[in-house]
N, C-alpha and C positions, 0 to 999 in steps of 0.2 A: 352862138345861140344852142342851148341842148337836145338835144332831140328825144321826144317824151319814149317811155319807157314802150317796150312788145312785151307784153304779157303772153305767158304759153299756156293755152288751158286744153283738159283735155275732157274729153266729154262720152260719158261712159252710156252706151243709151244702144239695145238692139232693136228698134223700130228706128228701122232708115230712114222714114222719111222725118221725123221728128230730128233725129240724129243728123243730116243735113240739113232741117231751120236750123237746128240751133245754131251748126257752125257758118252757116249761112249770115245768120246775125252778127255773129262774135266776129266776123271774120270782117265784115260790114265797122262795125267798132272799133276794128285796130287790134285784134287780136288774132294770133299763130294757135294753132285750133290741130287737135290731135281725137283721133276717135279708138272706141274698145269697143264693142259691141256687149261684151258682158266683166261683170268681176275678172274668173279670170282671163282674158285678154287686157284688161285694166292692168292687172301684174306684171305683166308681159312687158307692156309701152313701158310701166312706170320703173324700169329694171334697165332701159336705153333712154328712157328721154329724162329732163328735171322740167316737174309744170307748176305753174304759180297759182292752180287753182284750179278742182277735180269736179266738175256737176257730171251729178249719177242720177240715173232712174233706178228703181227700187226692185223691181218684178222683172227680174231676167233668167238667163237659162246659166246653168251651170255655177254660177255664185251673184245671190244678188247683192241690195244695194247693202245690207244690213251685215251682213259677211263681210260682206269689201271693205268698209267701212270697221269692222273690227279691226283687218286685218294690217290695215293700215296704220291704228292705233299700237299696233305694237311694233310696228318700223319704226328708229329712233328718226330715220332720212323722212320718212314719209308722216309720223304723228304730226305736225304742226303745218302741214299744205292745208289753204283753205279749203272746206269740202261743202258742198250745195247739193242737196237730195231735189228734186225735179219729179216728179211722180203724181202718177195717176190714186194713187192712195190718198186721200182725202180723211178720212174716217179722224176723230180725236185721238184714239189712239195709235195710230199709226203715227200722226205730228209729234205727239210729247214720246215715241220711240226712237222719233226721229231726232227731236230736240236735245235729247236726253242721252244721246250719242254722239253729243260735243261736235253738232255740224254748224255752221254757221249761219242756214239758211235752210228753210224749205219751203219748197214754191210746189205751189201743185200746177196741174194739166185739166182743159187748157189753162196755158198763157198770154199775156199780152206782150210783147216783143219787145216791144222799147221797157218797159216797166220791168223786165226779166233784164235787159242789159245796165237796166240803173242799179238795178241790185247786184250784181255782179261788182259792178264799178262801190259799192256803197261797203259790199266785202273787203276787198282789195286793201281801199282805205284805211277802213279799221284796222287790218293786219299791219300793212304799213305806217300807222302809230301806233303802235301796242309794239314793235320790233323798233321802232326808233326809242321808246320807253326804254325797254328792256335793252338795247344799246347808249344807252347814254348817261353820262353822268349830268343829274339833274340842274344843276348851279350854272357850270359851264360850257354845257352842251356838248364838250368832249367825250370819243369814246370810254366806259370805263372798265376797271377794273379787269373783269370778265372778259369783255369784250377782245381791249386791249392786248389781251395774251393771249388769247387764240387768232388775232388779226398777226401777230408777230410771229408765232407757232407755225403759220402758213406758210409767213417767207422765207421761217427758218428752214422748212421743208422743202421749199424750193433748192434754198443753195446747197441741199443734202443730195439732190435729187437732180439739178443740173451747175453745179458747182458757181462760186457769185463770193462777193461779200456784202454784208452790209454793218452798218452801229446801230446801236443801241443807247440812248443818252439817259441817264436817270439826272431827274432836276428836282432842289428843291427851294420853295423860298426862304431868302435868309430872317433870321426872329421873326418869323412870320406871330410865336406868340405873344411877341415885345405888342405886334402891332395889332393884332386882338383886343391885350391887357390896355394899351396904351388910346387908342384911335378910336375900339368898340367892333363888335363881329362885323358891321355892317359894313366899315370899313374894306377890313378884311376877305369880306368875300367880294368885293370890288376888287381888290389885288389878285383874287385868282383870280376871275372873268376875266381882267385887264389884259392876266400876263396870257389867257387861255385866246385869246384876242391877237397879240401878237406871236404866238407859237402856230397858231394856225395861218397869220398872214405871213409866215416865212415858206412857209413848206409847199411842195413837188405835191403833185395829186397822187403819187405811186407811195410817197411816206404816211405812217401811221401817228398820230399823236393822241393820244389820251391822259385821263387824271389817274394817277394811282390809287392813291388816296390820300387826306386830308391836302398839306400844300405841294406835295409831291407829285411829278410828272414823269411819263416817259416817251418817250421819240421814240422814230426806229426808222433811220433812213437805207434802203435799197442800194444795193450799191455802191455804198458811199462809202470809204475811206474812214478813221478819226482824223484824220490831218483837213479834209472837207467837211464832215462833219462838225467841227470845232470850229474852222469858220461860219457856218449857218447858223450855231450858238451864241456864237459871238455877238452877231450880227442882233440875234432876238435879245440878247442881253440891254446893247446898246439902246435897242427899242422900248425895251420893258425901261429902264431909269429912264430916261426922254419924258414917257408917256406919265411914269410914274411922277413926275415933277411938275410937268407940265397941267396935269387931272386935280391930283393932292398938293401939292408942293414937298415932297416927301420923296428921301430919295430910298427907293427899293428900287434890291440886289438881289438874285439867285445866284444858289453855286449848283454844280454837273458836276457827273463825270459821264466817263463813254468807256464801252466796250464794243470789240469789233468783231465780230464771228465771220469766218467760226475758227478764228487766231485763237479770240481766246475764251470761247466756248461757241456749242453749236445748239442748245436750248432756252428757250426763256427765262429760265429758274438760277442756270449759272450765269447767262449777260448780264443779268436783271440785279444779281449779288455784287459780282464785280464792279459794275460800274457804281450800285450805291455804296459801295467801299471806297471806289475813286471819290465818286461827290464828298464825303465823310472827312476823303481827306483834305478835300476844296476849302471846310468847316472852317478843318484846325490849322489849316495855314493863311486861315484870315479873310474868310470869303468872297464870294464874289467873284469867282473862282472857275475854271472849267478845267478839269483831270482826266487824263488819259492812264486809264488800269492798264498796267501791262506788266509781265511776267516778272519786270524786279521792281514793284509796286507802281510808279505813278510818273508820269511825265503832267508837270505845272502848266496852267496859260491863266493870267488875268488881264482879262476884259481892259481893253482904253476905259 
């Protein structure tokens, strides 16, 4: 059973009693808590720790909460971190100013500890839901193109630092336009969703899979050679063909190209271009094939 996530919270509060009360209630609710006594101290803490949420007073020495909020909004690493004002400033103009700064909640003192913790959980849930919407393709629920590229670039950066290998697969559903024209877009959408389910059922937890666009998908297998990756994709192809025939009585196939890092490229754009080139070779050679890109063009494999 998967362990629940432990969130890290930074409490920015100059009143020691209130800071301890907040820390106690958050710790009891399962949060990991850091404390800072004003905005300047908070910036120092944020240089060395990554937090999931900031809870901040407004009236503090050296740097108040409004100033801290503006500083964080200018920092790309922290501008999207959930932020709650917890303050004694309860006048409407103060609340309006706080909410106009884009904070997620404005809570006034005194507060009920149970309601306070419930509001914290609600803020985190909203951010998680929004993050999923931003990261996922709405039809297949795979990673979308932007997220896919970022995740793979992170893996490629790891190869550059510590050495290693990885394989990128560019995959395209064969005759997708004909499927849409002959059977309708609903059937085409079902085929894409079915393919996504097959791809995710055959991968490891460290593998990356996403929808690149249209009927195109990209997969990345860390620490996998072309030969290993080809075997995985061949199994995916066989499972997809079988499932399509069972559910729609249609012979649906895909073509795929593979490029290996760092041998064929060390950045996403180069690897994706070369895997795409190999995939088009598979199309030209009769489709339903998996082809590896090489310096001397390509090596072909037709799934059984």
